[in-house]
A tleap script that builds the chain and sets N, CA, C and O, in Angstrom:
source leaprc.protein.ff14SB
mol = sequence {
  NMET SER ASP GLN LYS GLN LYS PHE LEU TYR
  ILE LEU PRO ALA TYR PHE LEU ALA TYR LEU
  ILE SER VAL ALA CYS PRO LEU LEU PHE ARG
  TRP ILE PHE SER ILE LYS PHE GLN LEU PHE
  THR PHE ASP GLU GLU VAL TRP GLU PHE TYR
  LEU PRO ILE PHE PHE PRO ALA LEU VAL ALA
  TYR LEU LEU LEU ARG LYS ARG VAL LYS THR
  LEU GLU PHE LYS GLU ASN ALA ASP ASN LYS
  GLN PHE VAL TYR ILE MET LEU ALA TRP VAL
  SER ILE LEU PRO VAL GLU LYS THR LYS GLY
  SER ASN LEU LEU ASN LYS ARG GLN SER PRO
  GLY MET LYS TYR CYS LYS SER GLU GLY CSER
}
set mol.1.N position { -14.708 -21.375 34.210 }
set mol.1.CA position { -14.060 -20.761 33.071 }
set mol.1.C position { -14.970 -19.875 32.430 }
set mol.1.O position { -16.196 -19.897 32.538 }
set mol.2.N position { -14.157 -18.958 31.635 }
set mol.2.CA position { -15.264 -18.074 31.067 }
set mol.2.C position { -15.813 -18.586 29.762 }
set mol.2.O position { -15.603 -19.601 29.098 }
set mol.3.N position { -16.523 -17.624 29.636 }
set mol.3.CA position { -17.105 -18.128 28.109 }
set mol.3.C position { -16.466 -17.752 26.768 }
set mol.3.O position { -16.837 -18.255 25.708 }
set mol.4.N position { -15.571 -16.922 26.858 }
set mol.4.CA position { -14.508 -16.622 25.876 }
set mol.4.C position { -13.654 -17.763 25.762 }
set mol.4.O position { -13.440 -18.322 24.686 }
set mol.5.N position { -13.060 -18.191 27.083 }
set mol.5.CA position { -12.134 -19.396 27.123 }
set mol.5.C position { -12.646 -20.675 26.520 }
set mol.5.O position { -11.885 -21.477 25.979 }
set mol.6.N position { -13.837 -20.842 26.612 }
set mol.6.CA position { -14.587 -21.992 26.223 }
set mol.6.C position { -14.666 -22.042 24.976 }
set mol.6.O position { -14.363 -23.119 24.462 }
set mol.7.N position { -15.100 -20.896 24.070 }
set mol.7.CA position { -15.125 -20.827 22.830 }
set mol.7.C position { -13.802 -20.930 22.165 }
set mol.7.O position { -13.655 -21.446 21.057 }
set mol.8.N position { -12.922 -20.463 22.818 }
set mol.8.CA position { -11.240 -20.414 22.075 }
set mol.8.C position { -10.876 -21.971 22.160 }
set mol.8.O position { -10.415 -22.536 21.168 }
set mol.9.N position { -11.079 -22.615 23.294 }
set mol.9.CA position { -10.921 -23.926 23.440 }
set mol.9.C position { -11.824 -25.108 22.643 }
set mol.9.O position { -11.662 -26.328 22.619 }
set mol.10.N position { -12.769 -24.313 22.043 }
set mol.10.CA position { -13.746 -25.427 21.419 }
set mol.10.C position { -13.064 -25.263 19.883 }
set mol.10.O position { -13.261 -26.254 19.181 }
set mol.11.N position { -12.455 -24.402 19.377 }
set mol.11.CA position { -12.295 -24.110 17.904 }
set mol.11.C position { -10.547 -24.228 18.006 }
set mol.11.O position { -10.037 -24.289 16.887 }
set mol.12.N position { -9.780 -24.261 18.901 }
set mol.12.CA position { -8.470 -24.419 18.594 }
set mol.12.C position { -8.201 -25.814 18.129 }
set mol.12.O position { -7.489 -25.802 17.125 }
set mol.13.N position { -8.540 -27.029 18.534 }
set mol.13.CA position { -8.208 -28.267 18.198 }
set mol.13.C position { -8.519 -28.396 16.634 }
set mol.13.O position { -7.732 -28.989 15.896 }
set mol.14.N position { -9.724 -27.803 16.149 }
set mol.14.CA position { -9.863 -28.064 14.714 }
set mol.14.C position { -9.076 -26.823 14.136 }
set mol.14.O position { -8.684 -27.036 12.988 }
set mol.15.N position { -8.830 -25.899 14.509 }
set mol.15.CA position { -7.875 -24.976 13.657 }
set mol.15.C position { -6.403 -25.481 13.654 }
set mol.15.O position { -5.742 -25.167 12.664 }
set mol.16.N position { -5.700 -26.338 14.777 }
set mol.16.CA position { -4.377 -26.614 14.864 }
set mol.16.C position { -4.621 -27.966 13.586 }
set mol.16.O position { -3.737 -28.079 12.738 }
set mol.17.N position { -5.581 -28.722 13.547 }
set mol.17.CA position { -5.724 -29.724 12.725 }
set mol.17.C position { -5.811 -29.231 11.363 }
set mol.17.O position { -5.153 -29.802 10.493 }
set mol.18.N position { -6.673 -28.066 11.024 }
set mol.18.CA position { -6.739 -27.504 9.645 }
set mol.18.C position { -5.141 -27.108 9.249 }
set mol.18.O position { -4.708 -27.330 8.118 }
set mol.19.N position { -4.405 -26.561 10.198 }
set mol.19.CA position { -3.134 -26.124 10.144 }
set mol.19.C position { -2.250 -27.219 9.435 }
set mol.19.O position { -1.671 -27.203 8.349 }
set mol.20.N position { -2.350 -28.228 10.479 }
set mol.20.CA position { -1.271 -29.373 10.295 }
set mol.20.C position { -1.838 -30.054 8.742 }
set mol.20.O position { -1.055 -30.394 7.855 }
set mol.21.N position { -3.079 -30.146 8.654 }
set mol.21.CA position { -3.344 -30.620 6.997 }
set mol.21.C position { -2.837 -30.220 6.121 }
set mol.21.O position { -2.156 -30.867 5.325 }
set mol.22.N position { -3.185 -28.509 6.088 }
set mol.22.CA position { -2.786 -27.748 5.293 }
set mol.22.C position { -1.519 -27.761 4.962 }
set mol.22.O position { -1.244 -27.477 3.796 }
set mol.23.N position { -0.566 -28.053 5.794 }
set mol.23.CA position { 1.115 -28.117 5.479 }
set mol.23.C position { 1.349 -29.439 4.958 }
set mol.23.O position { 1.822 -29.588 3.831 }
set mol.24.N position { 0.983 -30.622 5.867 }
set mol.24.CA position { 1.203 -31.890 5.492 }
set mol.24.C position { 0.646 -32.632 4.040 }
set mol.24.O position { 1.350 -33.342 3.321 }
set mol.25.N position { -0.472 -32.364 3.849 }
set mol.25.CA position { -0.931 -33.223 2.767 }
set mol.25.C position { -0.453 -32.604 1.399 }
set mol.25.O position { -0.355 -33.385 0.452 }
set mol.26.N position { -0.187 -31.457 1.229 }
set mol.26.CA position { 0.405 -30.868 -0.281 }
set mol.26.C position { 1.855 -31.348 -0.451 }
set mol.26.O position { 2.436 -31.636 -1.497 }
set mol.27.N position { 2.387 -31.371 1.041 }
set mol.27.CA position { 3.937 -31.945 1.073 }
set mol.27.C position { 3.905 -33.298 0.669 }
set mol.27.O position { 4.614 -33.654 -0.271 }
set mol.28.N position { 3.077 -34.199 1.336 }
set mol.28.CA position { 2.918 -35.637 0.973 }
set mol.28.C position { 2.510 -35.920 -0.367 }
set mol.28.O position { 3.049 -36.884 -0.912 }
set mol.29.N position { 1.719 -35.306 -0.955 }
set mol.29.CA position { 1.165 -35.308 -2.285 }
set mol.29.C position { 2.154 -35.063 -3.369 }
set mol.29.O position { 2.284 -35.758 -4.377 }
set mol.30.N position { 2.874 -33.945 -3.039 }
set mol.30.CA position { 3.800 -33.904 -4.079 }
set mol.30.C position { 5.178 -34.599 -3.962 }
set mol.30.O position { 6.044 -34.633 -4.836 }
set mol.31.N position { 5.221 -35.091 -2.857 }
set mol.31.CA position { 6.484 -35.973 -2.745 }
set mol.31.C position { 6.217 -37.592 -3.441 }
set mol.31.O position { 7.025 -38.195 -4.147 }
set mol.32.N position { 4.921 -38.049 -3.037 }
set mol.32.CA position { 4.477 -39.037 -3.703 }
set mol.32.C position { 4.414 -39.180 -5.257 }
set mol.32.O position { 5.042 -39.926 -6.008 }
set mol.33.N position { 3.375 -38.148 -5.531 }
set mol.33.CA position { 2.834 -38.358 -6.939 }
set mol.33.C position { 3.740 -37.391 -7.906 }
set mol.33.O position { 3.487 -37.411 -9.111 }
set mol.34.N position { 4.571 -36.720 -7.517 }
set mol.34.CA position { 5.268 -35.806 -8.617 }
set mol.34.C position { 6.913 -36.323 -8.064 }
set mol.34.O position { 7.527 -36.541 -9.108 }
set mol.35.N position { 7.618 -36.530 -7.157 }
set mol.35.CA position { 8.791 -36.810 -6.803 }
set mol.35.C position { 8.971 -38.236 -7.100 }
set mol.35.O position { 9.553 -38.654 -8.102 }
set mol.36.N position { 8.341 -39.106 -6.000 }
set mol.36.CA position { 8.611 -40.453 -6.030 }
set mol.36.C position { 8.464 -41.226 -7.188 }
set mol.36.O position { 9.409 -41.770 -7.760 }
set mol.37.N position { 7.334 -41.283 -7.532 }
set mol.37.CA position { 6.548 -42.272 -8.707 }
set mol.37.C position { 6.444 -41.460 -10.147 }
set mol.37.O position { 6.227 -42.036 -11.213 }
set mol.38.N position { 6.648 -39.925 -10.002 }
set mol.38.CA position { 6.387 -39.361 -11.311 }
set mol.38.C position { 5.161 -39.288 -11.927 }
set mol.38.O position { 5.192 -39.058 -13.136 }
set mol.39.N position { 3.900 -39.450 -11.310 }
set mol.39.CA position { 2.632 -39.727 -12.057 }
set mol.39.C position { 2.034 -38.263 -12.428 }
set mol.39.O position { 1.323 -38.164 -13.428 }
set mol.40.N position { 2.258 -37.363 -11.793 }
set mol.40.CA position { 1.726 -35.942 -12.282 }
set mol.40.C position { 3.078 -35.181 -12.484 }
set mol.40.O position { 4.199 -35.337 -11.999 }
set mol.41.N position { 2.464 -34.161 -13.524 }
set mol.41.CA position { 3.497 -32.835 -13.643 }
set mol.41.C position { 3.085 -31.776 -13.736 }
set mol.41.O position { 2.887 -31.244 -14.828 }
set mol.42.N position { 2.845 -31.191 -12.552 }
set mol.42.CA position { 2.030 -29.684 -12.303 }
set mol.42.C position { 3.344 -28.579 -12.761 }
set mol.42.O position { 4.531 -28.821 -12.540 }
set mol.43.N position { 2.955 -27.645 -13.271 }
set mol.43.CA position { 3.736 -26.395 -13.317 }
set mol.43.C position { 4.088 -26.061 -11.828 }
set mol.43.O position { 3.467 -26.378 -10.813 }
set mol.44.N position { 5.255 -25.332 -11.959 }
set mol.44.CA position { 5.762 -24.895 -10.485 }
set mol.44.C position { 4.813 -23.883 -9.962 }
set mol.44.O position { 4.653 -23.769 -8.746 }
set mol.45.N position { 4.154 -23.118 -10.840 }
set mol.45.CA position { 3.204 -22.064 -10.663 }
set mol.45.C position { 2.070 -22.863 -9.799 }
set mol.45.O position { 1.542 -22.307 -8.836 }
set mol.46.N position { 1.778 -23.978 -10.124 }
set mol.46.CA position { 0.568 -24.687 -9.268 }
set mol.46.C position { 1.089 -25.056 -7.860 }
set mol.46.O position { 0.397 -24.911 -6.852 }
set mol.47.N position { 2.358 -25.546 -7.848 }
set mol.47.CA position { 2.832 -25.703 -6.756 }
set mol.47.C position { 3.033 -24.807 -5.650 }
set mol.47.O position { 2.701 -25.045 -4.489 }
set mol.48.N position { 3.660 -23.640 -6.121 }
set mol.48.CA position { 4.169 -22.602 -5.400 }
set mol.48.C position { 3.125 -21.487 -5.176 }
set mol.48.O position { 3.240 -20.622 -4.308 }
set mol.49.N position { 2.114 -21.587 -6.026 }
set mol.49.CA position { 0.924 -20.099 -6.102 }
set mol.49.C position { -0.110 -20.770 -5.414 }
set mol.49.O position { -0.374 -20.728 -4.213 }
set mol.50.N position { -0.684 -21.415 -6.357 }
set mol.50.CA position { -2.218 -21.672 -6.543 }
set mol.50.C position { -2.416 -22.758 -5.175 }
set mol.50.O position { -3.085 -22.423 -4.198 }
set mol.51.N position { -1.738 -24.069 -5.279 }
set mol.51.CA position { -2.146 -25.109 -4.014 }
set mol.51.C position { -1.840 -24.339 -2.571 }
set mol.51.O position { -2.682 -24.425 -1.677 }
set mol.52.N position { -0.863 -23.737 -2.408 }
set mol.52.CA position { -0.777 -23.138 -0.990 }
set mol.52.C position { -1.944 -21.916 -0.797 }
set mol.52.O position { -2.232 -21.537 0.338 }
set mol.53.N position { -2.486 -21.425 -1.805 }
set mol.53.CA position { -3.622 -20.475 -1.327 }
set mol.53.C position { -4.940 -21.289 -1.287 }
set mol.53.O position { -5.781 -20.990 -0.440 }
set mol.54.N position { -5.175 -22.344 -2.195 }
set mol.54.CA position { -6.681 -22.734 -2.313 }
set mol.54.C position { -6.762 -23.689 -1.266 }
set mol.54.O position { -7.731 -23.778 -0.513 }
set mol.55.N position { -5.592 -24.516 -1.205 }
set mol.55.CA position { -5.908 -25.709 -0.287 }
set mol.55.C position { -6.147 -25.272 1.080 }
set mol.55.O position { -7.238 -25.591 1.553 }
set mol.56.N position { -5.326 -24.590 1.826 }
set mol.56.CA position { -5.708 -24.067 3.252 }
set mol.56.C position { -7.375 -23.557 3.349 }
set mol.56.O position { -8.153 -23.893 4.241 }
set mol.57.N position { -7.711 -22.588 2.092 }
set mol.57.CA position { -8.938 -22.265 2.199 }
set mol.57.C position { -10.070 -23.311 2.315 }
set mol.57.O position { -11.119 -23.066 2.910 }
set mol.58.N position { -9.827 -24.370 1.776 }
set mol.58.CA position { -10.804 -25.499 1.582 }
set mol.58.C position { -10.643 -26.063 3.101 }
set mol.58.O position { -11.620 -25.976 3.844 }
set mol.59.N position { -9.796 -26.465 3.435 }
set mol.59.CA position { -9.620 -27.168 4.550 }
set mol.59.C position { -10.109 -26.443 5.667 }
set mol.59.O position { -10.748 -27.013 6.551 }
set mol.60.N position { -9.824 -25.071 5.699 }
set mol.60.CA position { -10.216 -24.401 6.846 }
set mol.60.C position { -11.699 -24.295 7.020 }
set mol.60.O position { -12.337 -24.379 8.070 }
set mol.61.N position { -12.235 -24.050 5.517 }
set mol.61.CA position { -13.812 -23.853 5.414 }
set mol.61.C position { -14.212 -25.550 6.049 }
set mol.61.O position { -14.792 -25.560 7.134 }
set mol.62.N position { -13.980 -26.604 5.545 }
set mol.62.CA position { -14.558 -27.762 6.024 }
set mol.62.C position { -14.201 -28.190 7.544 }
set mol.62.O position { -14.999 -28.870 8.189 }
set mol.63.N position { -13.173 -27.833 7.995 }
set mol.63.CA position { -12.944 -28.129 9.428 }
set mol.63.C position { -13.506 -27.123 10.431 }
set mol.63.O position { -13.852 -27.383 11.583 }
set mol.64.N position { -13.548 -25.875 9.790 }
set mol.64.CA position { -13.929 -25.093 10.942 }
set mol.64.C position { -15.311 -24.658 10.802 }
set mol.64.O position { -15.713 -23.993 11.757 }
set mol.65.N position { -16.131 -24.857 9.876 }
set mol.65.CA position { -17.234 -24.331 9.460 }
set mol.65.C position { -18.311 -24.842 10.665 }
set mol.65.O position { -19.101 -24.053 11.183 }
set mol.66.N position { -18.232 -26.238 11.028 }
set mol.66.CA position { -19.151 -26.822 11.779 }
set mol.66.C position { -18.844 -25.988 13.238 }
set mol.66.O position { -19.762 -25.423 13.834 }
set mol.67.N position { -17.797 -25.982 13.611 }
set mol.67.CA position { -17.649 -25.255 14.846 }
set mol.67.C position { -17.685 -23.908 14.969 }
set mol.67.O position { -17.745 -23.327 16.052 }
set mol.68.N position { -17.648 -23.364 13.866 }
set mol.68.CA position { -17.995 -21.671 14.122 }
set mol.68.C position { -19.381 -21.536 13.779 }
set mol.68.O position { -19.811 -20.390 13.912 }
set mol.69.N position { -20.251 -22.457 13.344 }
set mol.69.CA position { -21.685 -22.399 13.049 }
set mol.69.C position { -22.372 -22.496 14.383 }
set mol.69.O position { -23.448 -21.930 14.573 }
set mol.70.N position { -21.618 -23.375 15.532 }
set mol.70.CA position { -22.595 -23.695 16.486 }
set mol.70.C position { -22.295 -22.453 17.563 }
set mol.70.O position { -22.972 -22.353 18.586 }
set mol.71.N position { -21.059 -21.375 17.198 }
set mol.71.CA position { -20.970 -20.275 18.122 }
set mol.71.C position { -22.090 -19.534 18.161 }
set mol.71.O position { -22.818 -19.660 17.177 }
set mol.72.N position { -22.545 -18.592 19.245 }
set mol.72.CA position { -23.587 -17.600 19.254 }
set mol.72.C position { -23.042 -16.308 19.009 }
set mol.72.O position { -22.211 -15.867 19.802 }
set mol.73.N position { -23.340 -15.742 18.172 }
set mol.73.CA position { -23.125 -14.227 17.906 }
set mol.73.C position { -24.291 -13.233 18.176 }
set mol.73.O position { -25.447 -13.628 18.027 }
set mol.74.N position { -24.039 -11.998 18.555 }
set mol.74.CA position { -24.909 -11.162 18.841 }
set mol.74.C position { -25.897 -10.600 17.676 }
set mol.74.O position { -27.087 -10.366 17.885 }
set mol.75.N position { -25.296 -10.427 16.510 }
set mol.75.CA position { -25.809 -10.134 15.461 }
set mol.75.C position { -25.231 -10.253 14.129 }
set mol.75.O position { -24.008 -10.116 14.130 }
set mol.76.N position { -25.733 -10.458 13.055 }
set mol.76.CA position { -25.635 -10.950 11.655 }
set mol.76.C position { -24.489 -11.925 11.851 }
set mol.76.O position { -23.299 -11.667 11.669 }
set mol.77.N position { -25.031 -13.133 12.266 }
set mol.77.CA position { -24.439 -14.530 12.363 }
set mol.77.C position { -23.582 -15.123 11.054 }
set mol.77.O position { -22.478 -15.666 11.009 }
set mol.78.N position { -24.456 -14.826 10.109 }
set mol.78.CA position { -23.831 -15.497 8.809 }
set mol.78.C position { -22.517 -14.848 8.409 }
set mol.78.O position { -21.465 -15.473 8.273 }
set mol.79.N position { -22.680 -13.422 8.217 }
set mol.79.CA position { -21.095 -12.742 8.168 }
set mol.79.C position { -20.014 -12.714 8.955 }
set mol.79.O position { -18.914 -12.432 8.479 }
set mol.80.N position { -20.210 -13.052 10.493 }
set mol.80.CA position { -19.238 -13.172 11.433 }
set mol.80.C position { -18.498 -14.771 11.310 }
set mol.80.O position { -17.366 -15.123 11.642 }
set mol.81.N position { -19.507 -15.476 10.762 }
set mol.81.CA position { -18.903 -17.084 10.563 }
set mol.81.C position { -18.027 -17.040 9.441 }
set mol.81.O position { -16.989 -17.702 9.433 }
set mol.82.N position { -18.398 -16.247 8.413 }
set mol.82.CA position { -17.375 -16.293 7.134 }
set mol.82.C position { -16.044 -15.286 7.542 }
set mol.82.O position { -14.957 -15.520 7.014 }
set mol.83.N position { -16.156 -14.441 8.265 }
set mol.83.CA position { -15.214 -13.432 8.662 }
set mol.83.C position { -14.235 -14.221 9.545 }
set mol.83.O position { -13.031 -14.075 9.332 }
set mol.84.N position { -14.692 -15.122 10.610 }
set mol.84.CA position { -13.754 -15.985 11.194 }
set mol.84.C position { -12.997 -17.047 10.331 }
set mol.84.O position { -11.770 -17.145 10.306 }
set mol.85.N position { -13.694 -17.675 9.766 }
set mol.85.CA position { -13.249 -18.714 8.782 }
set mol.85.C position { -12.153 -17.965 7.843 }
set mol.85.O position { -11.175 -18.620 7.485 }
set mol.86.N position { -12.301 -16.489 7.397 }
set mol.86.CA position { -11.217 -15.917 6.433 }
set mol.86.C position { -10.206 -15.911 7.366 }
set mol.86.O position { -9.067 -16.285 7.085 }
set mol.87.N position { -10.591 -15.446 8.647 }
set mol.87.CA position { -9.106 -15.151 9.350 }
set mol.87.C position { -8.394 -16.478 9.634 }
set mol.87.O position { -7.165 -16.426 9.653 }
set mol.88.N position { -9.008 -17.704 9.867 }
set mol.88.CA position { -8.378 -18.753 10.105 }
set mol.88.C position { -7.739 -19.153 8.787 }
set mol.88.O position { -6.628 -19.664 8.931 }
set mol.89.N position { -8.166 -19.046 7.556 }
set mol.89.CA position { -7.517 -19.114 6.442 }
set mol.89.C position { -6.285 -18.189 6.349 }
set mol.89.O position { -5.185 -18.742 6.361 }
set mol.90.N position { -6.346 -16.812 6.256 }
set mol.90.CA position { -5.360 -15.823 6.144 }
set mol.90.C position { -4.155 -16.465 7.034 }
set mol.90.O position { -2.995 -16.489 6.623 }
set mol.91.N position { -4.565 -16.993 8.324 }
set mol.91.CA position { -3.285 -17.369 9.526 }
set mol.91.C position { -2.792 -18.435 9.118 }
set mol.91.O position { -1.665 -18.758 9.491 }
set mol.92.N position { -3.603 -19.311 8.166 }
set mol.92.CA position { -2.859 -20.580 7.828 }
set mol.92.C position { -2.016 -20.609 6.428 }
set mol.92.O position { -1.319 -21.573 6.114 }
set mol.93.N position { -2.188 -19.241 5.488 }
set mol.93.CA position { -1.224 -19.173 4.344 }
set mol.93.C position { 0.072 -19.100 4.758 }
set mol.93.O position { 0.416 -18.610 5.833 }
set mol.94.N position { 0.947 -19.663 3.785 }
set mol.94.CA position { 2.155 -19.668 3.965 }
set mol.94.C position { 2.856 -18.231 3.649 }
set mol.94.O position { 2.334 -17.429 2.875 }
set mol.95.N position { 4.125 -17.973 4.341 }
set mol.95.CA position { 4.423 -16.625 3.937 }
set mol.95.C position { 5.757 -17.008 3.370 }
set mol.95.O position { 6.551 -17.754 3.943 }
set mol.96.N position { 5.976 -16.349 2.005 }
set mol.96.CA position { 7.022 -16.431 1.492 }
set mol.96.C position { 8.159 -15.629 1.383 }
set mol.96.O position { 7.795 -14.505 1.038 }
set mol.97.N position { 9.368 -15.692 1.519 }
set mol.97.CA position { 10.713 -14.969 1.626 }
set mol.97.C position { 10.745 -14.752 0.036 }
set mol.97.O position { 10.664 -15.594 -0.858 }
set mol.98.N position { 10.893 -13.314 -0.037 }
set mol.98.CA position { 11.328 -12.987 -1.587 }
set mol.98.C position { 12.824 -12.631 -1.642 }
set mol.98.O position { 13.491 -12.381 -0.638 }
set mol.99.N position { 13.278 -12.632 -2.865 }
set mol.99.CA position { 14.775 -12.384 -2.898 }
set mol.99.C position { 15.137 -11.194 -2.441 }
set mol.99.O position { 16.224 -11.062 -1.878 }
set mol.100.N position { 14.248 -10.112 -2.622 }
set mol.100.CA position { 14.678 -8.537 -2.228 }
set mol.100.C position { 14.660 -8.420 -0.953 }
set mol.100.O position { 14.893 -7.257 -0.623 }
set mol.101.N position { 14.456 -9.234 0.059 }
set mol.101.CA position { 14.488 -9.138 1.349 }
set mol.101.C position { 15.728 -9.799 2.049 }
set mol.101.O position { 15.793 -9.828 3.278 }
set mol.102.N position { 16.469 -10.198 1.448 }
set mol.102.CA position { 17.705 -10.678 1.616 }
set mol.102.C position { 18.637 -9.669 2.174 }
set mol.102.O position { 18.956 -8.760 1.408 }
set mol.103.N position { 19.248 -9.669 3.659 }
set mol.103.CA position { 19.914 -8.869 3.832 }
set mol.103.C position { 21.396 -8.634 3.426 }
set mol.103.O position { 22.051 -7.592 3.424 }
set mol.104.N position { 21.754 -9.980 3.063 }
set mol.104.CA position { 23.176 -9.945 2.535 }
set mol.104.C position { 23.253 -9.265 1.347 }
set mol.104.O position { 24.290 -8.649 1.099 }
set mol.105.N position { 22.043 -9.263 0.310 }
set mol.105.CA position { 22.179 -8.258 -0.816 }
set mol.105.C position { 22.251 -6.801 -0.380 }
set mol.105.O position { 22.708 -6.055 -1.246 }
set mol.106.N position { 22.012 -6.413 0.402 }
set mol.106.CA position { 22.125 -5.110 0.848 }
set mol.106.C position { 23.078 -4.584 1.598 }
set mol.106.O position { 23.251 -3.369 1.503 }
set mol.107.N position { 23.700 -5.162 2.278 }
set mol.107.CA position { 25.227 -4.924 2.858 }
set mol.107.C position { 25.738 -6.263 3.474 }
set mol.107.O position { 25.092 -7.225 3.889 }
set mol.108.N position { 26.750 -6.103 3.431 }
set mol.108.CA position { 27.760 -7.316 4.376 }
set mol.108.C position { 28.278 -6.752 5.551 }
set mol.108.O position { 28.486 -5.540 5.616 }
set mol.109.N position { 28.520 -7.559 6.544 }
set mol.109.CA position { 29.256 -6.928 7.823 }
set mol.109.C position { 30.516 -7.539 7.523 }
set mol.109.O position { 30.617 -8.381 6.630 }
set mol.110.N position { 31.799 -7.032 8.454 }
set mol.110.CA position { 32.945 -7.626 8.109 }
set mol.110.C position { 33.246 -8.747 8.343 }
set mol.110.O position { 34.126 -9.361 7.741 }
set mol.111.N position { 32.358 -9.315 9.523 }
set mol.111.CA position { 32.266 -10.838 9.843 }
set mol.111.C position { 31.840 -11.793 8.552 }
set mol.111.O position { 32.162 -12.977 8.463 }
set mol.112.N position { 31.249 -11.246 7.808 }
set mol.112.CA position { 30.384 -11.985 6.968 }
set mol.112.C position { 31.029 -12.039 5.590 }
set mol.112.O position { 30.284 -12.184 4.620 }
set mol.113.N position { 32.378 -11.934 5.408 }
set mol.113.CA position { 33.152 -11.369 4.111 }
set mol.113.C position { 33.285 -13.058 3.199 }
set mol.113.O position { 33.341 -13.174 1.975 }
set mol.114.N position { 33.311 -14.192 4.202 }
set mol.114.CA position { 33.290 -15.337 3.332 }
set mol.114.C position { 31.913 -16.198 2.970 }
set mol.114.O position { 31.819 -17.287 2.403 }
set mol.115.N position { 30.937 -15.373 3.470 }
set mol.115.CA position { 29.405 -15.800 3.010 }
set mol.115.C position { 29.148 -15.320 1.741 }
set mol.115.O position { 29.468 -14.145 1.556 }
set mol.116.N position { 28.669 -15.903 0.849 }
set mol.116.CA position { 28.000 -15.539 -0.532 }
set mol.116.C position { 26.550 -15.359 -0.677 }
set mol.116.O position { 25.886 -16.377 -0.480 }
set mol.117.N position { 25.936 -14.319 -0.969 }
set mol.117.CA position { 24.560 -14.241 -1.104 }
set mol.117.C position { 24.148 -14.653 -2.451 }
set mol.117.O position { 24.989 -14.932 -3.306 }
set mol.118.N position { 22.633 -14.712 -2.715 }
set mol.118.CA position { 22.002 -15.182 -3.401 }
set mol.118.C position { 22.351 -14.246 -4.728 }
set mol.118.O position { 22.128 -14.753 -5.827 }
set mol.119.N position { 22.767 -13.209 -4.683 }
set mol.119.CA position { 22.850 -12.300 -5.857 }
set mol.119.C position { 24.410 -12.366 -6.393 }
set mol.119.O position { 24.668 -11.936 -7.517 }
set mol.120.N position { 25.382 -12.889 -5.599 }
set mol.120.CA position { 26.625 -12.907 -6.277 }
set mol.120.C position { 27.134 -14.040 -6.907 }
set mol.120.O position { 28.222 -13.991 -7.481 }
savepdb mol mol.pdb
quit
């Protein structure tokens, strides 16, 4: 097995675990504490902006730091570790759909005459 493939297979399980935790924990936390029992009331800005950005960064750092640290880099190892953890964090970030990207708002095809768009 090649050296690159071994490194990839070494980091991949921790990355998938970080991804699953980054998705499941905020959903479960919000459902239990905000919807089910109504113990905490956070602004929507916290749920939709701050938590999806900062929670995956924390999880990626905590789960991937040890594995990335054990990898051997040719030069400037501290900077490369940070870059790889940042790449993992960016790839875990959620992608939001904006209202302006809705194709139904721009044009409707003849077969879509009974569908209503968000703007109508």
